[in-house]
N, C-alpha and C positions, 0 to 999 in steps of 0.2 A: 498226311499233311494236315492242313488247318482249314477251319471254316469259322467265320464270324458269327457272334450272336446277332441274328438278323432283327431289324425293326419290325414293329407289329404288323406292317402291311405286307410282309414277305409271304409268299405262297408256301414257304417251307416251314413246317412246324414240328419237325422231328429230326433226329440224328441217329446214326448207327455207330455204336462203339463196340470194339471187340470185347467179348465176355470171356467165358471159359475157353480153353483151347478147343478149336474146332467149332465154336459157336459164335453167334452174333447176337447182341442184346440191343433192342430198340429203346431209346431214351426219349420220352415225351417232353415237349416244351410248351409253356403257356404262351399267350398272345404277345408277350414281351420278349420271347426267345430265351427265357430262363428255364433251366432244367428243373423238372419236377422231381426227378430221381437224382439224388445228390451224391451218394457215397459209393454206389456199386460201379466203380470206375477202374480202369486198368492202370492208371498212373497218376501221380500227384500233380498239382498245379505248378505253374512256373511264373516268375517275374522276369520279363524281358525288358531291358533298358537300352534305348538307342539315343545317341546324341548327334545332332547335325552340326559338325565342326566346320565353320565357314570363315570366321573373321570378317573382313570387310567384303569379301566376295559374296556374302549372303544378302547384302542389301546395297551394294555399290550403285545400282541403277536407281535407287530411291533417295539415298542420303550421301552427300559429299563427305570426303574425309577431312573434316575441319578439326580444330583443336579439341572440341568436345568429343568427337568420335574417336580421335586418337587416344584420349584419356580412357574412354569406354573400352576400347579394344585392348589396351594395356592392362586394364583391370580384369578383363575377361581372361587374358592369358595367365594372370596371377591366380585366378580362381581355379584353373584346371588342375594344378597339383593338389589343391585342397579338396576338390571333388574326388580325385583319385585316392586321396588319403581316406576319405569316408568310405569309398568303395572297398578299399583294402580292409578297413576296420570291420566292415559288415560282410566281408567275403562276397562281394557283388561282381558278377561278370557283366560286362556291358559292351555295346557295339558303338564305335566312334566312326560315323559316316563322314568321311573327310573329303573336302573339295580337292581335286587333283592338283590344282595350282599350288596348294600349300606344301606339297612334297618337294617342290623345286628348291635346290640349294642356291640357285642364282637365276637372274633374268635370262642369261644365256642358255641355261639348262631348260628353262621353261619354253624358250623358243624351239629348242630341239624336239620337244614332244608335242608341239602344236599340231593338231590334225590338219590334213590337207583340205578336208571339207568342213568348214566352220559354219555355225548357225547363221542363217540369213533371216533374222527376225524382222517382221514388218516394222515393229517399233525399234528403231536403230539404237536407242539408248540402252537396250537390253544387252547389246554386244559387249562382252567383258574384255575382248581383245584390244579395245581402245583405252583401257585403264592405264594411267601413268604409274610406273613401278620404280622402286629403288633397285639396287643391285642384288640384294640378298636379305636374309632374315636379320642380319645385324643392323642394317640401316632402314629396313622396311618390314618390321614385325607385324604389319597389318595385312600383308599379302603373301608372306612366306612363313612357313612354320615347321621345317624339317626337324629342328631340335625338339620342339614341343611334341611332335608326333612320336619321336623316339622315346620321349619321357612317358607318353601314354602306353606305348607298346611294351615297355619293359615291366610294367606293373602286371601282377597276376590277373588272369581272366579277362584282359582287355583285347577286344577284336578291332583291328583297323579295317574299315570297310570303305566303300566308295559312295560319294555324294556327287558323282559325275566328275569330269575333268574341269569344266568351266562354269560350274553351277548352271547346268543346262536346263532350259525350260521346255518341257515336252508338250505343253498345251498352249503355247503361244503361237500366233500366226506367223507363217513364213518359214519356219524350220521344218526339216524333213527327217524321215526315218534313217536315211543314209547318213545325214549329218549327226544324228544321235549315235549311230553305231560307231562312227569315227571318233566321237567324243568318248564313248565307253572304252574303245581300244586305247586311246591316249591315257585315260585314267588308269587302266590296268598296267600299261607299260611304264608310266612314271612311278607307280607304286612298286612294281617289280624291280625297277632300277634301284629303289631305296631298300629293297629286301622284304617287301610285304606282298603276300599272296591274297588277293581280294576274293572273298566268297559271298559278300552281301552288298546290297545296293539300296540306297534311299533316294527317291526322286526329289530333287530340289523343289521347294515350296509345295511338296506333296502333289505335284502335277503328274500323277500316275497315268501313263498311257499304255493300256494293256496291249495295244497293237505293236508296241516296241519290245515286249518281253522276249520274243525270239532272239533279239540282239544280245540280251543278257545271257540267254542260254548258250549262244555261240561263244560268248566271252568266258564261259565256265563260271558264271555267277549263279549260285543256286538258291539264294533267298533274296526277297525284297520286302520292303514295308509298304503295305497298302494303307489307305486312309481309314479313319473310323467309319463305321457303317451308317451313322446318321446322315440324312440327306444334306443338311447344311454343311457337312464336312466332306462332301463328295469332291473328287478331283475336278478342278476347273482352272481357268486362267487366273492370273493375279487380280484382274479387275473383277472377276466373278467372286473371288474370295473376299473382296473388300466391300461387298454389298452390305448395307447397314443392318438388314435383318439377320444375315448370316453371322456377322460379327457380334451382334448383341446376343444372339442365341448361344453362340460358342462361349461367350463370356459368362452368361447366366448358368450354363451347364457346368461350369467349374465350381459353382457354389450350391446349386440345387439340382435335384435329379430330374433331368429332362429326357435324356436319351438312354437311361439305364446303365448297367456296368460296362457294356461294350467289350466284354472279355472275348477271348478267342478260343474256340474248341479245337482240340486235336482232331484232325480228320484226314481224309484221303490225300494221297500224294498228288502234287502238281509240280511242274517244272518250268520256271523256278518256283520255289516254295514261297507262298504268300503268308507273311506274318503281319497281320493288320494291326494298326495302332489301336490302343484302347483309350488313352488320355494324354493330352499335352500338359506337361507340368508348367503351368502358368507362373511367371515370376512374381515376386512380392510387389505389391502396389500399395503405397501409403493410403490412398483413397479407400481401399478395401481392407485395410488392416483389421478392423473389427470382425471381418468375416473369415479370418484365417482358419479358425477351427472348422468352419463349414467346408472350406476348400480341402482341408486335410481329411475330413470325414467322407467326402465324395471319393477320394482316392482309396481310403481305408476300406470302405464298403465294397468297392469294385475289386480290390485286391483280395479281400476275404471271400468274396463270391467266387473268384477264380480258385482260391485255395480249397474251398469246401467242395467245389464241383469238378475239380481236376482239370481246370482250364488255364489259359494263359492271360496274364495281365501285362500289356505292353505299354510302358510309359516312355515318353520321349520329350526332349527339349533341346535347346541350343546351349552350349556352355556360355555363349555370349549373353544369355538371359540373366546370368548371375553377376554381370558387370556392375550394375547399380544395386545397392542394398545387398551387398555380398553376404554380410553376416546373417541377415534375416533369411536369405535364400538357402544358405548352408544349414541354418538351424531347422528350416522347414524340411529340407532333404533328409536331415538326420531323423526327424520325426517319421517321415515316410519309411525310411529304411528300418527304423525300430519297429514299425508296424509289420513290415515284411518279416523281420526276425521272429516276431510272435507267430506269424503264419507258418514260418519254417519249423518252429518248435512244435506247434500244435498239429499242423496238417502235413508236414513234410514238404512244404512248398520249396521249390528250387529256384536258384538264380541262374539264368542262361543268357548267353549272347545270341544274337540272331543266327549265327552260323551253327550253333549247337542245337537249335530247335529241330531241324529235320532228323537228326540222328536219334532224338528222343521220342519222336512220334512213332506210335505203335500201330497206327491205322494204315492200311493199304488198299481198301476196297474200291476207292475212287468212285464212290456212288454219287456224290453231290459236289457242286462247286458254286462259289459265290460270284456275283457280278463284279465285286471288288477284288476278288482273289481268283482271277481266271488267267489261263494261258492261251 
């Protein structure tokens, strides 16, 4: 399975990778968790891309669906086929972690799959079941998207995964493990009704709760995305994520090297498999337009690190992030994928969906595990 590049305060400073048949080779790492031995590896690196597909469900508790937001979400929907075109042009496999509500063909069908045990958040505005809905995708494209999901699924190399049924928050007060499991079961069921088998899971708002992983195992989900290893990106409630220091540090790290490459090393098997994030693809911002080359360089350096060291670079974002400044965002994504193409030609780097990663992992000794990637 996998293990993150650990921050410098980690007690782990080495890794074990399978060498010649019947043997094991120790790889030493420096204080930043970077491999000192770079090419004596058993397999090439990989680019993993995951997208959190949410539409209004992703932020309905924070922003009302006014005219501006309707325009934004319609623009986001229009961007998705263009993102897919780029993926197809560069032969990119990707994982689309989709909120279960979006699979519904109608409001009546959504009601059919509502779990009996729904989240009892202490902050009641987090409850998505009170949201006012239209009847279907045709009159409410902000909360329903079965047609768009079908468009994604028919493209080569695209995995439909789960982002929970209700955009479920696993680290907010009031909800329980039983409610989470009921939500997962509904997510699996509504996807199956539409013809999709779910293998991967992304926790909404990156609220990874490792005590809930057994529920994923019971649902036959075998991969999930963990958070980046930097402390400021650790799983926490939404209020915790919005602390000023954390937000500023995350923003700065998009342009200057604060936390290192945060690539993922192929490692021992866990169940479900942890595929930690490496970097969030921050959307274009006119205020920071002069720094676009720095933003690209941060991604390129981490990707090349993964390619040279036989590791994984896991890039993620929301398709809704491309709603504003769509052309600039698509141009930037093209530059990122062009950089990956160079790594593919030079180092044999591959493009994998989350579900494909466990089948490619060659390690099975189960020697080490991460606090972010634990079962």
